[in-house]
PATI-584245 format. One record per atom (N, C-alpha, C): residue number from 1; residue in three letters; x negated, y negated, z negated. Coordinates in pm, 1 decimal. Last residue first. Layout:
N
+-----+------+----------+----------+----------+
! pos ! code !       xx !       yy !       zz !
+-----+------+----------+----------+----------+
! NUM !  ALA !        X !        Y !        Z !
...
+-----+------+----------+----------+----------+
// end
This chain:
84
+-----+------+----------+----------+----------+
! pos ! code !       xx !       yy !       zz !
+-----+------+----------+----------+----------+
!  84 !  HIS !   2578.0 !    -99.7 !   -133.8 !
!  84 !  HIS !   2620.6 !    -76.0 !      4.8 !
!  84 !  HIS !   2701.7 !     51.3 !     11.7 !
!  83 !  ALA !   2590.6 !   -345.8 !   -387.9 !
!  83 !  ALA !   2591.1 !   -203.4 !   -351.2 !
!  83 !  ALA !   2642.8 !   -187.5 !   -208.6 !
!  82 !  TYR !   2614.3 !   -609.3 !   -466.3 !
!  82 !  TYR !   2508.8 !   -574.7 !   -371.7 !
!  82 !  TYR !   2503.7 !   -428.0 !   -333.1 !
!  81 !  ARG !   2833.4 !   -624.0 !   -639.7 !
!  81 !  ARG !   2819.3 !   -723.7 !   -533.8 !
!  81 !  ARG !   2721.4 !   -677.4 !   -425.3 !
!  80 !  GLN !   2804.0 !   -419.4 !   -825.2 !
!  80 !  GLN !   2918.2 !   -413.7 !   -734.3 !
!  80 !  GLN !   2907.7 !   -516.1 !   -620.6 !
!  79 !  ARG !   2570.2 !   -503.6 !   -966.2 !
!  79 !  ARG !   2568.0 !   -386.3 !   -880.5 !
!  79 !  ARG !   2682.5 !   -385.2 !   -779.8 !
!  78 !  ARG !   2464.5 !   -835.7 !   -976.0 !
!  78 !  ARG !   2562.3 !   -737.0 !  -1019.6 !
!  78 !  ARG !   2570.8 !   -624.8 !   -917.4 !
!  77 !  GLY !   2111.7 !   -889.2 !   -986.6 !
!  77 !  GLY !   2241.5 !   -906.9 !   -921.9 !
!  77 !  GLY !   2337.6 !   -802.5 !   -975.7 !
!  76 !  PRO !   1821.2 !  -1066.5 !  -1086.5 !
!  76 !  PRO !   1916.2 !   -957.8 !  -1105.6 !
!  76 !  PRO !   2044.6 !   -990.7 !  -1030.6 !
!  75 !  TYR !   1542.9 !  -1158.7 !   -877.7 !
!  75 !  TYR !   1659.2 !  -1192.2 !   -957.4 !
!  75 !  TYR !   1747.1 !  -1069.6 !   -975.7 !
!  74 !  LEU !   1246.2 !  -1317.4 !   -758.2 !
!  74 !  LEU !   1322.7 !  -1197.6 !   -792.0 !
!  74 !  LEU !   1437.9 !  -1239.4 !   -879.8 !
!  73 !  THR !   1019.8 !  -1442.6 !   -508.6 !
!  73 !  THR !   1111.2 !  -1458.4 !   -621.3 !
!  73 !  THR !   1176.8 !  -1324.2 !   -648.2 !
!  72 !  VAL !    791.0 !  -1360.8 !   -364.4 !
!  72 !  VAL !    832.7 !  -1500.5 !   -366.7 !
!  72 !  VAL !    921.7 !  -1528.7 !   -486.6 !
!  71 !  VAL !    519.6 !  -1167.8 !   -346.4 !
!  71 !  VAL !    649.7 !  -1171.7 !   -413.0 !
!  71 !  VAL !    685.8 !  -1318.1 !   -432.6 !
!  70 !  LEU !    352.0 !  -1073.0 !    -71.8 !
!  70 !  LEU !    366.9 !  -1189.0 !   -158.3 !
!  70 !  LEU !    508.8 !  -1189.5 !   -215.2 !
!  69 !  ILE !    132.8 !   -835.4 !     25.3 !
!  69 !  ILE !    274.4 !   -855.0 !     -5.5 !
!  69 !  ILE !    281.0 !   -967.9 !   -107.1 !
!  68 !  GLU !   -108.5 !   -907.6 !    283.4 !
!  68 !  GLU !    -70.9 !   -870.5 !    147.9 !
!  68 !  GLU !     80.0 !   -883.9 !    134.5 !
!  67 !  GLU !   -102.8 !   -967.2 !    543.8 !
!  67 !  GLU !   -216.9 !   -887.6 !    498.7 !
!  67 !  GLU !   -196.7 !   -840.3 !    355.2 !
!  66 !  GLY !    233.7 !   -969.9 !    502.3 !
!  66 !  GLY !    130.2 !   -999.2 !    600.2 !
!  66 !  GLY !     13.4 !   -908.9 !    566.5 !
!  65 !  GLU !    555.1 !  -1027.2 !    392.7 !
!  65 !  GLU !    453.1 !   -926.5 !    417.3 !
!  65 !  GLU !    362.7 !   -970.1 !    530.9 !
!  64 !  GLU !    731.7 !  -1163.3 !    118.9 !
!  64 !  GLU !    678.6 !  -1180.8 !    253.5 !
!  64 !  GLU !    569.2 !  -1077.0 !    271.2 !
!  63 !  TYR !   1028.9 !  -1095.3 !    -78.8 !
!  63 !  TYR !    885.4 !  -1096.6 !    -52.1 !
!  63 !  TYR !    855.7 !  -1122.8 !     94.9 !
!  62 !  VAL !   1243.1 !  -1068.2 !   -347.9 !
!  62 !  VAL !   1223.2 !  -1134.1 !   -218.6 !
!  62 !  VAL !   1073.6 !  -1145.3 !   -194.8 !
!  61 !  VAL !   1410.8 !   -824.2 !   -507.3 !
!  61 !  VAL !   1276.9 !   -882.8 !   -500.2 !
!  61 !  VAL !   1257.4 !   -936.9 !   -359.5 !
!  60 !  ARG !   1666.1 !   -759.1 !   -723.4 !
!  60 !  ARG !   1637.9 !   -797.8 !   -585.7 !
!  60 !  ARG !   1506.0 !   -873.7 !   -585.5 !
!  59 !  LEU !   1795.5 !   -506.8 !   -916.2 !
!  59 !  LEU !   1690.3 !   -607.5 !   -909.4 !
!  59 !  LEU !   1664.0 !   -633.4 !   -762.6 !
!  58 !  VAL !   2134.0 !   -465.6 !  -1021.2 !
!  58 !  VAL !   2023.6 !   -431.7 !   -932.6 !
!  58 !  VAL !   1918.8 !   -541.2 !   -946.7 !
!  57 !  HIS !   2342.5 !   -357.6 !  -1296.0 !
!  57 !  HIS !   2264.2 !   -456.2 !  -1222.3 !
!  57 !  HIS !   2162.0 !   -392.2 !  -1129.0 !
!  56 !  ASN !   2466.8 !   -164.2 !  -1449.3 !
!  56 !  ASN !   2549.3 !   -272.9 !  -1396.5 !
!  56 !  ASN !   2475.5 !   -369.2 !  -1304.0 !
!  55 !  GLU !   2276.9 !     19.0 !  -1534.2 !
!  55 !  GLU !   2401.4 !     69.7 !  -1475.7 !
!  55 !  GLU !   2488.6 !    -39.2 !  -1412.5 !
!  54 !  ASP !   1978.5 !   -143.5 !  -1410.2 !
!  54 !  ASP !   2051.3 !    -71.7 !  -1514.4 !
!  54 !  ASP !   2185.8 !    -32.1 !  -1454.0 !
!  53 !  LEU !   1854.2 !   -165.1 !  -1163.1 !
!  53 !  LEU !   1786.7 !   -215.5 !  -1282.4 !
!  53 !  LEU !   1846.6 !   -150.2 !  -1407.5 !
!  52 !  MET !   1803.3 !    -22.0 !   -848.5 !
!  52 !  MET !   1885.4 !    -27.1 !   -969.4 !
!  52 !  MET !   1799.8 !    -71.9 !  -1087.9 !
!  51 !  SER !   1662.6 !   -237.2 !   -595.7 !
!  51 !  SER !   1665.7 !   -112.8 !   -672.3 !
!  51 !  SER !   1752.5 !   -132.2 !   -795.5 !
!  50 !  GLN !   1554.7 !   -386.6 !   -296.1 !
!  50 !  GLN !   1658.0 !   -376.5 !   -398.1 !
!  50 !  GLN !   1654.2 !   -239.1 !   -462.9 !
!  49 !  ALA !   1372.7 !   -631.1 !   -130.8 !
!  49 !  ALA !   1372.7 !   -494.1 !   -180.8 !
!  49 !  ALA !   1471.1 !   -488.4 !   -296.7 !
!  48 !  ILE !   1399.2 !   -831.2 !    136.3 !
!  48 !  ILE !   1453.0 !   -817.9 !      1.2 !
!  48 !  ILE !   1454.4 !   -669.6 !    -32.5 !
!  47 !  PHE !   1173.8 !  -1031.0 !    333.5 !
!  47 !  PHE !   1243.7 !   -907.0 !    305.3 !
!  47 !  PHE !   1294.8 !   -910.1 !    161.6 !
!  46 !  ARG !   1148.8 !  -1300.1 !    574.5 !
!  46 !  ARG !   1127.2 !  -1238.4 !    444.0 !
!  46 !  ARG !   1208.3 !  -1109.5 !    432.4 !
!  45 !  GLY !   1200.6 !  -1442.9 !    802.1 !
!  45 !  GLY !   1109.4 !  -1330.1 !    811.6 !
!  45 !  GLY !   1078.7 !  -1262.5 !    679.7 !
!  44 !  SER !   1396.9 !  -1631.3 !    722.1 !
!  44 !  SER !   1261.0 !  -1674.2 !    757.8 !
!  44 !  SER !   1159.0 !  -1560.7 !    758.3 !
!  43 !  TYR !   1594.8 !  -1425.9 !    502.3 !
!  43 !  TYR !   1573.6 !  -1543.8 !    585.3 !
!  43 !  TYR !   1425.6 !  -1566.5 !    613.2 !
!  42 !  GLY !   1571.4 !  -1064.9 !    508.7 !
!  42 !  GLY !   1615.6 !  -1192.0 !    453.1 !
!  42 !  GLY !   1592.1 !  -1304.4 !    552.2 !
!  41 !  HIS !   1664.9 !   -734.3 !    551.8 !
!  41 !  HIS !   1598.2 !   -848.5 !    613.6 !
!  41 !  HIS !   1659.0 !   -975.8 !    556.8 !
!  40 !  ILE !   1628.1 !   -505.7 !    284.0 !
!  40 !  ILE !   1716.9 !   -587.3 !    365.6 !
!  40 !  ILE !   1634.9 !   -699.8 !    427.5 !
!  39 !  ILE !   1592.7 !   -188.2 !    160.4 !
!  39 !  ILE !   1519.9 !   -307.3 !    204.8 !
!  39 !  ILE !   1608.1 !   -377.8 !    306.1 !
!  38 !  ASP !   1663.2 !     17.4 !   -123.5 !
!  38 !  ASP !   1706.7 !    -44.4 !      1.4 !
!  38 !  ASP !   1614.6 !   -161.8 !     32.7 !
!  37 !  GLN !   1526.7 !    122.5 !   -328.3 !
!  37 !  GLN !   1643.6 !    197.6 !   -283.7 !
!  37 !  GLN !   1692.1 !    144.8 !   -149.5 !
!  36 !  PRO !   1166.1 !    124.1 !   -312.9 !
!  36 !  PRO !   1295.6 !     55.3 !   -318.7 !
!  36 !  PRO !   1409.2 !    148.5 !   -275.9 !
!  35 !  HIS !    892.2 !    188.6 !   -413.3 !
!  35 !  HIS !   1001.0 !    285.0 !   -397.3 !
!  35 !  HIS !   1137.2 !    215.8 !   -404.6 !
!  34 !  LYS !    723.8 !    -31.3 !   -424.4 !
!  34 !  LYS !    672.1 !     93.0 !   -367.8 !
!  34 !  LYS !    784.3 !    191.4 !   -333.9 !
!  33 !  LEU !    884.0 !   -217.8 !   -554.9 !
!  33 !  LEU !    840.7 !   -244.9 !   -417.3 !
!  33 !  LEU !    788.8 !   -118.3 !   -348.9 !
!  32 !  PHE !    908.9 !    -96.1 !   -802.2 !
!  32 !  PHE !   1029.8 !   -117.7 !   -722.1 !
!  32 !  PHE !    992.8 !   -144.3 !   -576.5 !
!  31 !  GLU !    640.6 !   -112.9 !   -882.9 !
!  31 !  GLU !    700.7 !     19.2 !   -860.2 !
!  31 !  GLU !    827.5 !      7.1 !   -776.3 !
!  30 !  ILE !    624.9 !   -393.4 !   -906.9 !
!  30 !  ILE !    538.7 !   -324.0 !   -810.8 !
!  30 !  ILE !    595.2 !   -185.1 !   -780.3 !
!  29 !  VAL !    803.4 !   -431.4 !  -1116.5 !
!  29 !  VAL !    832.3 !   -491.2 !   -986.0 !
!  29 !  VAL !    750.2 !   -421.1 !   -877.9 !
!  28 !  MET !    665.1 !   -300.8 !  -1320.7 !
!  28 !  MET !    796.3 !   -249.8 !  -1277.2 !
!  28 !  MET !    831.4 !   -303.6 !  -1139.6 !
!  27 !  GLU !    441.3 !   -468.5 !  -1342.6 !
!  27 !  GLU !    424.1 !   -328.5 !  -1302.8 !
!  27 !  GLU !    555.3 !   -266.8 !  -1254.6 !
!  26 !  GLU !    553.5 !   -709.2 !  -1437.5 !
!  26 !  GLU !    493.3 !   -702.5 !  -1304.0 !
!  26 !  GLU !    479.5 !   -559.0 !  -1254.6 !
!  25 !  ASP !    860.3 !   -616.2 !  -1610.5 !
!  25 !  ASP !    728.8 !   -677.6 !  -1601.4 !
!  25 !  ASP !    673.8 !   -659.2 !  -1459.8 !
!  24 !  ILE !   1159.4 !   -627.3 !  -1803.6 !
!  24 !  ILE !   1092.7 !   -604.3 !  -1675.1 !
!  24 !  ILE !    958.6 !   -676.4 !  -1675.3 !
!  23 !  VAL !   1446.2 !   -619.7 !  -1951.7 !
!  23 !  VAL !   1310.1 !   -577.2 !  -1984.4 !
!  23 !  VAL !   1241.4 !   -538.3 !  -1854.6 !
!  22 !  PHE !   1663.2 !   -883.0 !  -1980.4 !
!  22 !  PHE !   1618.8 !   -777.1 !  -1890.1 !
!  22 !  PHE !   1472.6 !   -745.0 !  -1921.6 !
!  21 !  GLY !   1737.8 !  -1102.6 !  -2132.5 !
!  21 !  GLY !   1756.1 !   -970.2 !  -2188.4 !
!  21 !  GLY !   1719.2 !   -854.6 !  -2097.3 !
!  20 !  TRP !   1678.0 !  -1353.3 !  -2055.0 !
!  20 !  TRP !   1816.1 !  -1310.9 !  -2030.0 !
!  20 !  TRP !   1842.9 !  -1169.8 !  -2082.3 !
!  19 !  GLU !   1406.7 !  -1354.8 !  -2101.3 !
!  19 !  GLU !   1491.3 !  -1437.5 !  -2188.4 !
!  19 !  GLU !   1638.2 !  -1398.8 !  -2174.0 !
!  18 !  ARG !   1332.7 !  -1197.7 !  -1884.2 !
!  18 !  ARG !   1313.0 !  -1145.1 !  -2020.2 !
!  18 !  ARG !   1398.4 !  -1223.0 !  -2119.6 !
!  17 !  MET !   1389.5 !  -1378.5 !  -1681.0 !
!  17 !  MET !   1467.5 !  -1254.7 !  -1690.2 !
!  17 !  MET !   1451.9 !  -1190.3 !  -1827.1 !
!  16 !  LEU !   1190.3 !  -1568.0 !  -1730.1 !
!  16 !  LEU !   1330.2 !  -1605.5 !  -1746.1 !
!  16 !  LEU !   1418.2 !  -1481.0 !  -1759.5 !
!  15 !  GLU !    963.3 !  -1418.9 !  -1659.7 !
!  15 !  GLU !    979.5 !  -1468.1 !  -1796.5 !
!  15 !  GLU !   1125.5 !  -1503.3 !  -1824.0 !
!  14 !  LEU !   1018.0 !  -1382.0 !  -1386.5 !
!  14 !  LEU !   1001.0 !  -1266.5 !  -1475.1 !
!  14 !  LEU !   1022.7 !  -1307.4 !  -1620.8 !
!  13 !  LYS !   1013.6 !  -1647.3 !  -1300.0 !
!  13 !  LYS !   1141.0 !  -1574.3 !  -1298.4 !
!  13 !  LYS !   1133.5 !  -1449.0 !  -1385.1 !
!  12 !  GLU !    742.6 !  -1700.8 !  -1319.3 !
!  12 !  GLU !    835.0 !  -1775.1 !  -1405.0 !
!  12 !  GLU !    970.1 !  -1704.2 !  -1411.7 !
!  11 !  LEU !    653.5 !  -1532.4 !  -1116.7 !
!  11 !  LEU !    611.1 !  -1506.2 !  -1254.7 !
!  11 !  LEU !    701.1 !  -1579.1 !  -1354.4 !
!  10 !  ALA !    769.9 !  -1662.9 !   -897.7 !
!  10 !  ALA !    809.5 !  -1526.2 !   -929.6 !
!  10 !  ALA !    771.1 !  -1490.5 !  -1073.3 !
!   9 !  HIS !    629.2 !  -1910.3 !   -906.4 !
!   9 !  HIS !    774.7 !  -1907.1 !   -923.0 !
!   9 !  HIS !    821.8 !  -1767.3 !   -963.6 !
!   8 !  VAL !    373.6 !  -1830.6 !   -845.5 !
!   8 !  VAL !    399.2 !  -1886.0 !   -977.6 !
!   8 !  VAL !    548.8 !  -1880.4 !  -1006.7 !
!   7 !  THR !    391.8 !  -1516.9 !   -666.1 !
!   7 !  THR !    387.0 !  -1663.2 !   -671.2 !
!   7 !  THR !    408.9 !  -1707.0 !   -815.7 !
!   6 !  PHE !    190.3 !  -1226.9 !   -679.1 !
!   6 !  PHE !    311.5 !  -1294.8 !   -724.7 !
!   6 !  PHE !    292.7 !  -1445.6 !   -716.7 !
!   5 !  ARG !     74.7 !   -976.6 !   -456.5 !
!   5 !  ARG !     48.4 !  -1100.2 !   -530.4 !
!   5 !  ARG !    181.6 !  -1165.1 !   -564.3 !
!   4 !  ILE !    -60.9 !   -667.6 !   -370.7 !
!   4 !  ILE !     61.2 !   -741.3 !   -407.2 !
!   4 !  ILE !     22.2 !   -859.5 !   -493.6 !
!   3 !  PRO !   -219.8 !   -504.2 !    -93.4 !
!   3 !  PRO !   -227.1 !   -575.3 !   -221.8 !
!   3 !  PRO !    -99.6 !   -655.9 !   -245.2 !
!   2 !  LYS !    -38.2 !   -228.6 !     60.6 !
!   2 !  LYS !   -110.8 !   -355.5 !     66.5 !
!   2 !  LYS !   -121.1 !   -416.9 !    -72.8 !
!   1 !  MET !    -84.5 !    118.1 !      0.0 !
!   1 !  MET !      0.0 !      0.0 !      0.0 !
!   1 !  MET !    -88.8 !   -124.1 !      0.0 !
+-----+------+----------+----------+----------+
// end
């Protein structure tokens, strides 16, 4: 797998998610990127990797891919909204 780098914004979102009660860290995000349940094409050539976070939520990781994978942002979503 390509090297993975997090933007400052993505790291701030990780901290915010912890404040919201989601137990997640950089290593979990990397595992989600390695084994996503779904990958969706986003805006401006970006991708969204999606995996189950808990029984009610998915984690959506927005990233760009070039020589490395750049995690732009991430956020929890309600499972019923993003389930295919």
